[in-house]
BADRENKOL-627201 format. One line per field, with one value per residue (C-alpha): x, y, z; residue number from 0. Coordinates in steps of 0.1 Angstrom, whole numbers, plus 2048, in hexadecimal, padded with zeros to 3 digits. Example, Ala and Ser with C-alpha at 12.3 -4.5 7.8 and 13.67 -1.06 7.14 Angstrom:
2
x	[87B / 889]
y	[7D3 / 7F5]
z	[84E / 847]
resi	[0 / 1]
***
This chain:
200
x	[EEE / EF6 / ED8 / ECD / ECF / EAA / EA8 / EC5 / EB6 / E94 / EA3 / EB9 / E9A / E86 / EA3 / EAA / E86 / E86 / EA6 / E9C / E7B / E8E / EA6 / E89 / E77 / E97 / E9B / E77 / E7C / EA1 / EB4 / E9E / E9C / EC2 / ECA / EB3 / EC3 / EE7 / EE1 / EC9 / EB0 / E8E / E6F / E65 / E84 / E78 / E59 / E6C / E70 / E95 / E94 / E82 / E9A / EB8 / EAA / EA3 / EC7 / ED6 / EBF / ECB / EEF / EEA / ED9 / EF6 / F0F / EFD / EFC / F22 / F27 / F0E / F10 / F31 / F29 / F24 / F47 / F55 / F57 / F31 / F2A / F3D / F2D / F0A / F12 / F1F / EFF / EE9 / EFC / EFC / ED6 / ED1 / EE8 / ED9 / EB6 / EC1 / EE0 / ED2 / EC0 / EDE / EF1 / ED0 / EC9 / EED / EEA / ECA / EDA / EF8 / EE1 / ECE / EED / EFF / EE0 / EDB / F00 / F01 / EDD / EE4 / F04 / EF2 / ED4 / EEA / EFE / EE0 / ED0 / EF2 / EEE / ECD / EB6 / E91 / E96 / EAB / E94 / E76 / E89 / E94 / EB9 / ED3 / EF6 / F0E / F32 / F44 / F2A / F38 / F3A / F5B / F4F / F2F / F43 / F57 / F38 / F1E / F31 / F50 / F41 / F1C / F1E / F3E / F48 / F25 / F22 / F44 / F42 / F21 / F0F / F27 / F2E / F09 / F0E / F2E / F1C / F00 / F18 / F2A / F08 / EFB / F1A / F31 / F2C / F2C / F16 / F2C / F31 / F51 / F44 / F3D / F61 / F6F / F5B / F5D / F37 / F1D / EF7 / EE8 / EC5 / EB8 / EB9 / ECC / EED / F0A / F1A / F02]
y	[941 / 95E / 971 / 992 / 9B4 / 9B5 / 994 / 99D / 9BF / 9B0 / 996 / 9B0 / 9C6 / 9A9 / 99E / 9C3 / 9C7 / 9A8 / 9B2 / 9D6 / 9CB / 9B6 / 9D2 / 9EA / 9D2 / 9CE / 9F4 / 9FA / 9E0 / 9E4 / 9FE / A1C / A1B / A15 / A31 / A49 / A41 / A44 / A65 / A75 / A7A / A87 / A81 / AA5 / AB1 / AA1 / AB6 / AD7 / AE8 / AE7 / AFC / B18 / B16 / B17 / B34 / B47 / B3F / B4D / B6C / B73 / B6E / B88 / BA0 / B9D / BA2 / BC2 / BCE / BC9 / BDE / BFA / BFC / C0A / C00 / BDB / BCB / BAE / B9C / BA2 / B96 / B75 / B6F / B74 / B5D / B43 / B45 / B42 / B23 / B13 / B18 / B0A / AEC / AE4 / AE3 / ACD / ABC / A98 / A99 / A96 / A7B / A68 / A6A / A60 / A43 / A38 / A39 / A25 / A0C / A05 / A03 / 9EC / 9D8 / 9D3 / 9C9 / 9B0 / 9A4 / 99F / 98B / 974 / 970 / 968 / 94F / 93D / 93A / 930 / 94E / 942 / 95B / 95F / 97A / 965 / 947 / 95D / 969 / 945 / 94D / 940 / 947 / 92E / 926 / 920 / 930 / 932 / 94C / 95A / 95E / 96E / 985 / 991 / 994 / 9A2 / 9B4 / 9C1 / 9C9 / 9D0 / 9DC / 9F1 / 9F8 / A03 / A19 / A29 / A30 / A41 / A25 / A27 / A02 / 9FB / A0B / 9F9 / 9D8 / 9E2 / 9EA / 9C9 / 9B6 / 9CA / 9CC / 9AE / 98D / 978 / 991 / 98E / 9AC / 9B5 / 9A5 / 985 / 984 / 98D / 973 / 958 / 956 / 95C / 960 / 948 / 93D / 91F / 8FE / 90D / 8FC / 914 / 91F / 91E]
z	[B87 / B9D / BAA / B9A / BAB / BB0 / BC2 / BD8 / BE0 / BE8 / BFF / C10 / C16 / C25 / C3C / C45 / C4F / C65 / C77 / C7C / C8A / CA4 / CAC / CB0 / CC8 / CDD / CDC / CEA / D05 / D0F / CFB / CFF / D26 / D28 / D10 / D22 / D43 / D35 / D23 / D3C / D20 / D29 / D13 / D17 / D06 / CE6 / CE6 / CE8 / CC6 / CBF / CA0 / CB2 / CD0 / CB9 / CA5 / CC6 / CD2 / CB2 / CB3 / CD7 / CCD / CB1 / CC9 / CE1 / CC4 / CB9 / CDD / CDF / CC0 / CCA / CF0 / CFC / D20 / D16 / D17 / D05 / D26 / D2C / D09 / D0E / D30 / D21 / D04 / D1B / D31 / D11 / D05 / D28 / D2A / D07 / D0D / D2F / D1F / D01 / D0F / D0F / CEE / CD6 / CE9 / CEC / CC6 / CBE / CD6 / CC5 / CA2 / CB0 / CC1 / CA0 / C8B / CA3 / CA8 / C83 / C7D / C99 / C93 / C6E / C75 / C8E / C78 / C59 / C6E / C7D / C5B / C4B / C33 / C25 / C35 / C32 / C19 / C03 / C06 / BFC / BDD / BD4 / BD8 / BF0 / BFC / BEE / BF6 / C17 / C2E / C51 / C6C / C5E / C3A / C47 / C5E / C3F / C2A / C42 / C5D / C4D / C2B / C31 / C54 / C54 / C30 / C26 / C44 / C43 / C1E / C23 / C0F / BF1 / BF8 / BEF / BCD / BC7 / BCE / BB7 / B9B / B9F / B9E / B80 / B6A / B71 / B60 / B80 / B93 / BB2 / BC9 / BD9 / BFA / BE7 / BDA / BFD / C0F / BF4 / BF3 / BD8 / BD6 / BBD / BB3 / BC7 / BB4 / B96 / B8F / B90 / B79 / B5C]
resi	[0 / 1 / 2 / 3 / 4 / 5 / 6 / 7 / 8 / 9 / 10 / 11 / 12 / 13 / 14 / 15 / 16 / 17 / 18 / 19 / 20 / 21 / 22 / 23 / 24 / 25 / 26 / 27 / 28 / 29 / 30 / 31 / 32 / 33 / 34 / 35 / 36 / 37 / 38 / 39 / 40 / 41 / 42 / 43 / 44 / 45 / 46 / 47 / 48 / 49 / 50 / 51 / 52 / 53 / 54 / 55 / 56 / 57 / 58 / 59 / 60 / 61 / 62 / 63 / 64 / 65 / 66 / 67 / 68 / 69 / 70 / 71 / 72 / 73 / 74 / 75 / 76 / 77 / 78 / 79 / 80 / 81 / 82 / 83 / 84 / 85 / 86 / 87 / 88 / 89 / 90 / 91 / 92 / 93 / 94 / 95 / 96 / 97 / 98 / 99 / 100 / 101 / 102 / 103 / 104 / 105 / 106 / 107 / 108 / 109 / 110 / 111 / 112 / 113 / 114 / 115 / 116 / 117 / 118 / 119 / 120 / 121 / 122 / 123 / 124 / 125 / 126 / 127 / 128 / 129 / 130 / 131 / 132 / 133 / 134 / 135 / 136 / 137 / 138 / 139 / 140 / 141 / 142 / 143 / 144 / 145 / 146 / 147 / 148 / 149 / 150 / 151 / 152 / 153 / 154 / 155 / 156 / 157 / 158 / 159 / 160 / 161 / 162 / 163 / 164 / 165 / 166 / 167 / 168 / 169 / 170 / 171 / 172 / 173 / 174 / 175 / 176 / 177 / 178 / 179 / 180 / 181 / 182 / 183 / 184 / 185 / 186 / 187 / 188 / 189 / 190 / 191 / 192 / 193 / 194 / 195 / 196 / 197 / 198 / 199]
***
């Protein structure tokens, strides 16, 4: 019998936690120093209050805009030069923060996709999470079918549809007779209960 949505969600949560813990460990040891070096990120920038700085920047822009309207000696050229100096100062202070944070997100996403694929392949699809939930991946489990199922569907489709793919999978598990998701159909695999003959 094909596994229920609850069992599959629980096994995914267990496996996700294992992989993210490994990715986090690699980030602390290798990733973080490399990303800091690549982006020029400084720890002190994190401690600065971005919200306050952004509010002060906007207030100063408004003040300059009012001055342009009210002060006839203050020219458009003066205004643009002052705005440029403000933005340059702000960007210089916070320049490395945004690229660093984007790099961290990309590191964790890529680490999870690659880590999950390798983990699934080494375990032949029968991961610790599935074993603990008494379910298993059945069918022609090989590196290609796992690539289709875990990388193309879970890794890319879920991310690029902003997690709509997760809901599509859930609806297929909850409301179809065979409880197979689109990724199960695409990869030719299915998640079944251990030691239960299929189909029943």
